[in-house]
TILOMI-822029 format. One record per residue: residue number from 1; z negated, x, y negated of N, C-alpha, C in turn. Coordinates in steps of 0.05 Angstrom, whole numbers, plus 5000, padded with zeros to 4 digits. Each point is the difference from the previous one (the first is absolute). Layout:
BEGIN
PT     k   n_c3   n_c1   n_c2   ca_c3   ca_c1   ca_c2   c_c3   c_c1   c_c2
PT   NUM      Z      X      Y       Z       X       Y      Z      X      Y
...
//
This chain:
BEGIN
PT     k   n_c3   n_c1   n_c2   ca_c3   ca_c1   ca_c2   c_c3   c_c1   c_c2
PT     1   4923   5252   5058    4999    4987    4975   4971   4994   4992
PT     2   4992   5009   4976    4973    4996    4992   4995   4972   4989
PT     3   4975   4994   4996    4993    4974    4989   5011   4996   4972
PT     4   4999   5020   4984    5010    4997    4972   5031   4997   5000
PT     5   5014   5014   5018    5028    4997    5003   5008   4972   5009
PT     6   4984   4989   5019    5005    4973    5009   4996   4980   4978
PT     7   4978   5003   4985    4995    4981    4978   5022   5002   4979
PT     8   5010   5024   4994    5021    5003    4981   5026   4986   5010
PT     9   5005   5003   5025    5024    4988    5012   4998   4969   5000
PT    10   4977   4989   5007    4998    4971    5001   4997   4987   4973
PT    11   4998   5017   4979    4999    4989    4973   5027   4990   4990
PT    12   5021   5007   5014    5027    4990    4993   5002   4970   5006
PT    13   5018   4987   4986    5005    4972    5004   5017   4995   5025
PT    14   5020   5017   5004    5018    4997    5022   4998   5024   5019
PT    15   5004   4995   5026    4998    5020    5020   5028   5006   5011
PT    16   5009   5025   4996    5026    5008    5011   4996   5008   5029
PT    17   5022   5006   5013    4999    5008    5028   4985   5026   5004
PT    18   5005   5019   4982    4986    5026    5002   4970   4997   4994
PT    19   4993   4982   4982    4971    4995    4995   4988   4988   5025
PT    20   5014   4982   5013    4989    4987    5024   4997   5020   5023
PT    21   5019   5019   5002    4998    5020    5020   4975   5017   4996
PT    22   4994   5007   4975    4977    5016    4994   4974   4984   5005
PT    23   4999   4976   4991    4976    4984    5003   4993   4994   5030
PT    24   5020   4993   5015    4996    4992    5027   5000   5024   5019
PT    25   5010   5023   4991    5001    5024    5016   5020   4996   5023
PT    26   5022   4988   4994    5020    4994    5021   5027   5011   4991
PT    27   5019   5000   5019    5027    5008    4994   5016   4978   4987
PT    28   5026   5006   4996    5017    4981    4986   5004   4974   5015
PT    29   5004   5001   5026    5005    4976    5016   4976   4981   4999
PT    30   4976   5011   5004    4976    4983    5000   4995   4989   4972
PT    31   5006   5016   4979    4996    4991    4973   5020   4977   4994
PT    32   5024   5002   5010    5020    4978    4997   4990   4975   5014
PT    33   4989   5003   5023    4989    4977    5014   4978   4986   4984
PT    34   4981   5016   4990    4978    4989    4984   5011   4986   4975
PT    35   5018   5013   4987    5012    4989    4976   5014   4973   5006
PT    36   5015   4999   5021    5015    4975    5007   4980   4978   5008
PT    37   4978   5008   5014    4980    4980    5007   4987   4988   4976
PT    38   4993   5016   4981    4987    4990    4975   5021   4983   4984
PT    39   5024   5010   4999    5021    4985    4985   5005   4973   5012
PT    40   5003   4999   5026    5005    4974    5014   4977   4980   4995
PT    41   4975   5010   5002    4977    4983    4996   5000   4988   4971
PT    42   5006   5017   4981    5001    4991    4972   5023   4980   4995
PT    43   5023   5006   5012    5023    4982    4997   4994   4973   5013
PT    44   4985   5000   5022    4993    4975    5013   4981   4983   4983
PT    45   4985   5014   4982    4983    4986    4981   5015   4995   4973
PT    46   5026   5002   5001    5018    4994    4977   4996   5019   4976
PT    47   4994   5025   5006    5000    5021    4979   5026   5015   5001
PT    48   5009   5009   4977    5023    5018    4999   4991   5028   5001
PT    49   5012   5016   5018    4993    5028    5003   5025   5017   4997
PT    50   5001   5020   4982    5024    5016    4998   5004   5016   5026
PT    51   5025   5010   5003    5007    5014    5025   4987   5027   5003
PT    52   4995   5014   4978    4991    5027    5003   4970   5004   4999
PT    53   4984   4980   4996    4971    5004    4998   4986   4974   5007
PT    54   4974   5003   5006    4982    4977    5005   4976   5003   4982
PT    55   4986   4979   4993    4977    5002    4983   4978   5017   5013
PT    56   4989   5018   4984    4979    5019    5010   4976   4984   5010
PT    57   4993   4978   4986    4977    4984    5008   5003   4990   5029
PT    58   5024   4993   5008    5005    4990    5027   4999   5023   5020
PT    59   5008   5024   4992    4998    5023    5018   4971   5007   5004
PT    60   4984   4999   4979    4972    5006    5003   4987   4980   5019
PT    61   5007   4974   4998    4990    4980    5018   5008   5005   5029
PT    62   5026   5006   5003    5011    5004    5027   4987   5024   5014
PT    63   4997   5022   4985    4988    5024    5011   4970   5000   5000
PT    64   4988   4979   4988    4971    4997    4999   4987   5025   4987
PT    65   5010   5008   4977    4989    5023    4985   4975   4992   4985
PT    66   4979   5014   5005    4974    4994    4988   4997   5015   4973
PT    67   5008   4986   4978    5000    5013    4974   4972   5007   4990
PT    68   4980   4983   5003    4973    5008    4991   4990   5026   5014
PT    69   5006   5002   5026    4992    5025    5015   5014   5024   4988
PT    70   5026   4998   4995    5015    5023    4988   4989   5007   4973
PT    71   4994   4980   4984    4989    5006    4973   4973   5013   5002
PT    72   4983   4992   5019    4974    5012    5005   5003   5029   5008
PT    73   5020   5006   5018    5004    5027    5009   5009   5018   4977
PT    74   5017   4989   4983    5009    5016    4977   4977   5007   4982
PT    75   4982   4980   4995    4977    5005    4982   4982   5020   5013
PT    76   4995   4998   5026    4983    5019    5014   5012   5029   4999
PT    77   5026   5002   5005    5012    5026    5000   5001   5013   4972
PT    78   5003   4983   4979    5001    5012    4973   4972   5008   4992
PT    79   4979   4988   5010    4972    5008    4994   4994   5027   5013
PT    80   5011   5004   5024    4995    5025    5015   5014   5023   4988
PT    81   5023   4995   4987    5016    5023    4990   4988   5011   4974
//
């Protein structure tokens, strides 16, 4: 997955299971575990989370995705092309 593909994916408001599998580079079972971990944490903080998705912002935090680095890589790669 390229930096620009990652940025495009994390631009969504909600993260589905297939999005999570792509971002984390894991299979379905590990993605379900990550999703349930994020969902439980948010519910413990009294947030409502739908069953089929979790907020992308929380996924980015959980996976520790460095957005400024990805943006820099995209700018560098587009200058080279």
